[in-house]
C-alpha positions in Angstrom: 2.9 25.7 22.1 0.2 24.1 24.2 -1.8 27.4 24.2 -1.5 27.6 20.4 -2.9 24.1 19.9 -5.8 24.8 22.3 -6.6 28.0 20.5 -6.6 26.2 17.1 -8.8 23.4 18.6 -11.3 26.0 19.9 -11.3 27.8 16.5 -12.1 24.4 14.9 -14.9 23.8 17.3 -16.3 27.3 16.7 -16.3 26.8 13.0 -18.0 23.4 13.3 -20.7 24.9 15.5 -21.2 27.7 13.0 -21.4 25.3 10.1 -23.5 22.5 11.5 -25.6 24.1 14.3 -26.1 27.8 13.5 -26.2 27.7 9.7 -26.4 24.2 8.2 -26.7 25.7 4.6 -23.3 27.4 4.9 -21.1 24.3 4.0 -23.1 23.6 0.9 -22.9 27.2 -0.2 -19.1 27.3 0.4 -18.7 24.0 -1.5 -20.5 25.4 -4.5 -18.6 28.7 -4.4 -15.1 27.1 -4.2 -15.6 23.9 -6.1 -11.9 23.2 -6.9 -10.8 23.7 -3.2 -13.7 21.6 -2.0 -12.9 18.8 -4.4 -9.2 18.9 -3.4 -10.0 18.7 0.3 -12.8 16.2 -0.2 -10.4 13.9 -2.0 -7.8 14.3 0.8 -5.3 16.1 -1.5 -5.2 13.0 -3.7 -2.7 11.4 -1.4 -4.3 7.9 -1.8 -4.3 8.1 -5.6 -0.7 9.3 -5.6 0.3 6.5 -3.2 -1.4 3.9 -5.4 0.4 5.2 -8.5 3.8 5.5 -6.9 3.9 2.4 -4.7 1.1 -0.1 -5.2 1.0 -0.2 -9.0 4.8 -0.3 -9.2 5.1 -3.1 -6.7 2.4 -5.0 -8.6 4.4 -4.6 -11.8 7.6 -5.7 -10.0 5.8 -8.8 -8.7 4.4 -9.6 -12.1 7.9 -9.2 -13.5 9.3 -11.6 -11.0 6.5 -14.1 -11.7 6.9 -14.0 -15.5 10.7 -13.5 -15.6 12.0 -15.5 -12.7 9.3 -18.1 -12.0 8.3 -19.0 -15.5 11.7 -18.6 -17.1 14.1 -19.8 -14.5 12.2 -22.2 -12.2 9.9 -23.7 -14.8 12.8 -23.6 -17.3 14.9 -25.7 -15.0 12.1 -28.2 -14.3 11.2 -28.5 -18.0 14.9 -28.6 -19.0 15.6 -31.5 -16.6 12.5 -33.4 -18.0 13.7 -32.7 -21.5 17.2 -34.0 -20.6 16.0 -37.2 -19.2 13.6 -37.7 -22.1 16.5 -37.3 -24.5 18.7 -39.6 -22.3 16.0 -42.3 -22.3 15.8 -42.1 -26.1 19.6 -42.6 -26.3 19.5 -45.5 -23.8 16.6 -47.1 -25.6 18.9 -47.7 -28.6 21.6 -49.2 -26.5 19.4 -51.5 -24.4 17.2 -53.6 -26.6 15.5 -55.6 -23.8 17.1 -58.9 -24.8 18.9 -60.5 -21.9 21.0 -63.7 -22.2 22.6 -65.5 -19.4 26.1 -66.6 -20.3 27.2 -69.9 -18.9 29.6 -69.4 -16.0 31.7 -72.1 -14.6 32.8 -72.0 -11.0 36.2 -73.2 -10.4 38.1 -73.5 -7.2 41.3 -73.9 -9.1 43.0 -70.6 -9.7 
């Protein structure tokens, strides 16, 4: 296996030497001749775009769903619900307690 990998590396070095030292016009000519293959390889087989569609965008949508569904509905709903409850409770208590306070006379007695 080591010999195979060295041979493949030497072939790559030979092709690079042929393309960029011996005949620099050859890469452009091949790119024009096989446009579809060149575009596919140039864009790295569209792995980055596929990764963005499958993982990044779906995780963004999941995060937005958590934000809108859980944070706004559950967390903010609890906070606003507690505030509404105490506002309602204070309006009920406001009717019971008028603010008038009268001290009733109280007599201390040591006799039981």
